[in-house]
C-alpha positions, 0 to 999 in steps of 0.5 A: 549485433548488439542491440541496447535501449538508452535511458527515457528521461522525463523532462531530463530526470532519471534515477534518483531525481525521477524516484524523488518526483514519483514521491512528490506525486504520490505523497501529495495524494497521501497528504490531501487524504491526511488533510481531509481526515482532520479538517471536519474535526476542527470545524465541526465544533465552530458556532457559525458552522453548526448554525449554518447547517442546523447541527446544534445537538444533533449527533445524528446529523453530525456523524452523517455529514462527517461519515458521508465522506468515508462512504465515498472513499468506499465507492471510489475505492471499489471502483479502483479495482477494475478501472486501475487495472484498465487505465494504469496507475498513473491515470487513476490517480489523475482521474481521482484527483479531478474528482476531488477537485469537484467535491472540494469546490462544492464543500467550499461553495456549499450553501446548505447541509445537502450540498456539503454531504454531496461535496464530502461524498464526491470528494471522498470518491476522489480520494478513495481512488487515490488512496487505493492507487498511490500506495501501489504506484509508489511500491511498484516504482520502488527498489526492494531495499527502500520499498518499506521506507518509501511506503512509510514515508507516504504515511509521514506525510499523511499525517503531515496533512493531518497536522496542517488541518488541525493547526490550519482549524485552529488559527482560523477558529479565531475568525468570526465568519464564514471564512473560519470553515470556507478557507480550510475546506477551500485549501483542499485545491492546492494540493489537487493543483500540485498533483495535476502539475507533477503527474502528467509527465511522470512514468507509468508502473513498469509492472503494470505495463508489463502486465498489459504486454507493453515491454518496450515501455516497461523496460524503458521505465525501469531504465530510467528509474535506474539511472542515466548509465543504465542500458538494456544490455546491463544484467540488472535491468535484463534480469529484473525484466525477465523476473516480472515477465516470468511472474506475471506469464506464470500467473496468466498461463492456463497450462502452469498453475502456480499455487501461490494463494492468491485468495488468502494473501488478498485476505491478508491485505483486507484484514490489515486494512480492516484492522487498521481502522479497528485500533480506533485511530479515527476517533482521535483524527476526526473527533479528538477536540469533540472528545475532549469537550464531551469526555474530559470536559475541555472548552472548545479553544483548549480542545482544538489546541490540544488536537493540533498539538497532538497532531505534531507528537503524531507526526513525529512518531511516524518517523520512528517507524520509518526508521525501524520498518526495514530493520525490525519488519512489518510483523514485529512493528504491528504486534508491538503497536497493537499491544501499545495501543491496548494498553493506552485504550485501557488506561484511557478507560480507567481514567475516564471512568474514574473522572466521571464519578468525581465532582463536577470540575473538581480538581481530582476530575481535572487531574484525571482528564489531564492523564487521559489526554497524555495517553490519547498522545500516547496511543497516537505514538504507538499508532504512528510508529507502526499501524499507520504506515504498514497497513498501507504498506502491506497490502501493496507488497502481499498481493501478486501483480494480477491482484495487486490494485484489486487487493488494495482496492478491497482493502481501502474499501474495507478501511473506508466501510470501517471508518465510516462505521467508527465516525458514524457510531462515536458521537453516539457511543460517547453520548450514550456509553461515556467512558465504557464506549472505549473498552471496545477498542481495548479488546479490539487492539488486544486481539490484533497481537495473536492475529499477525503472530499466526497468520502475517508473513514478513515481506521485509527485504523481499522482492515483490517477485520473491513473495509469490516464491514464498507462497509457492514453496510454503502454502500454509496459512499458519505461518508462526511456525515456519521461520522462513516466512516470519524472518526478516530477510536482509536487502542488498546494500544497493537496494537494487529494484526488486532483482534479488541481487543478494541471491544471484551473487550467491548462486553458483554458475552450475546452477544456470544450467542445471536444475536444483533438486528442489524444483518440482518436476511437476511444475517444470515440465509444463514450462517447457511446453508453455504456449502464449497467445499471439496478436491475431489470436490462436496459440503458438508452441514454444517449438515454433518460436524464434530465439533472441539472437544471443548464443550465450542466452541460447545455449542456456535456454536449450539446457533449460527446455531439455531438462523441463521436457525430461522433468517428468521421467524423473518425477519420482526422484524429484519429489522424494528429494529433501526439501530446501527452505530456498525452493521458492527463490531458486524456482523463481530464478530458474523459471526467469531464465526460461522467460525468453522461451515464452515468446510473449506476444509483443516483441521483445525490448532485449532486442530484434529476434532474427534467427529461424532456428526452432528451439525444441 
């Protein structure tokens, strides 16, 4: 008897349309993030705002009221690790949005400095949760071939939010009342409402559901994302589910220990988020009007207009990254971007230093200042095409399923911590160091090129589960000398969801029933003895578990089990065999064939298990 599962629709949507609505929700969360980044930079120079909150000539209070938001984001991101793995990706976004709504109301209605600062902190907590969760939710529901573009698209829309805030504050700067700053702050609620209207009926991440042993729901979501013609009997849906379950089972197993360097991978994700802030981008995002008035000596209206135009350039540059993130890969974009940013900061430093020695308001000073503005624009172009998107995409790829939300949480928390430091010291740094303040960012950007080259593997074209296998096969931290870790792997034209179709099509039929000489005997032998906890507690050996009622799969699984049981006897031969570059992929695929053997506690969504014949 054949058992199949049809697609579960979400308000009648499945396939591409469902993926599109997932993008709407996740991108709105990132749009709000971008809007909040830019909105205070525009209203901070308004006379009515400065008078209301006693900010005139008080750089410390300006740093506090702007930086308090980043402090809240830090707290929200740290909370996302335990909360996100407990309640899931979808509910984390809804919780973060609710908190943001409270903070937005407090800012909009703030009568004094204290209430405004409290609103900034609360809104930051919600935004910290959303920025740590939305990229993960998007990544875990994307197809391998589209995952990079999806991540970059989120950040394109993020810059769209920044652009909206810049033009919003510029246009309202001509309003001579409190409405000039209260309306831009209240406009945050528009994005909050959009998230609420779309997120409630969208599916949870299938990887989170599988990690929580909700296999029926996980498979249903995968089928819905695949499209209306998908069934649980289709090879792609079945294979994807098996790969995810195998990867999670091996991560959680107390018997089979995979050395996939989880701490090093977490550090890579945290470091890329730290480096994104150390580029100095938020000197421009938060303070460009202030920088242009203080360092370039422009008037407030002209400075706000240039900030809005700069945001348009910034937005346009992100489409460059969107076009090349899969073609060039993550490593090259980061290295090219850091090199270009370093050159821009160097030029800005030299030009502003020369301008500071020129006669005040002379034509030479104006020419030097105008040239410096050009390099501020060019910096945003390099950053928008590279670090803006890749730094948010990379942590969602490099970490395993078990550590993905916590890894993103720590990374985003680090991002906001350094963000807070940058926005707090920028007014003081410009006031006390002048043009020499920009030397710091020149040096930091230059250091990023060798760091990425030495330590960061390429993730483009690889499924999330294949990245586990890559680290398992090559457990070194020095990746620059290993071509298999630094080269981009071509994605399938079909863009199947983390299915590894390109590799499976190239496998010979006999590989299904035999183990490759490259698979470690030490790893495979315990796999045959793997045990999993039952709902009522205790452990059940594989030998007493019930196989799926499918003769073909059962035959293959017996071969897998027999070979695994005898692997220890041929350990010497297996260890001495010549190492192959694709050992990680073959090992992962062979392990996935044994997923049925693992007998996870929840009933299999691939069909009822009725046979009582023991396998081992």
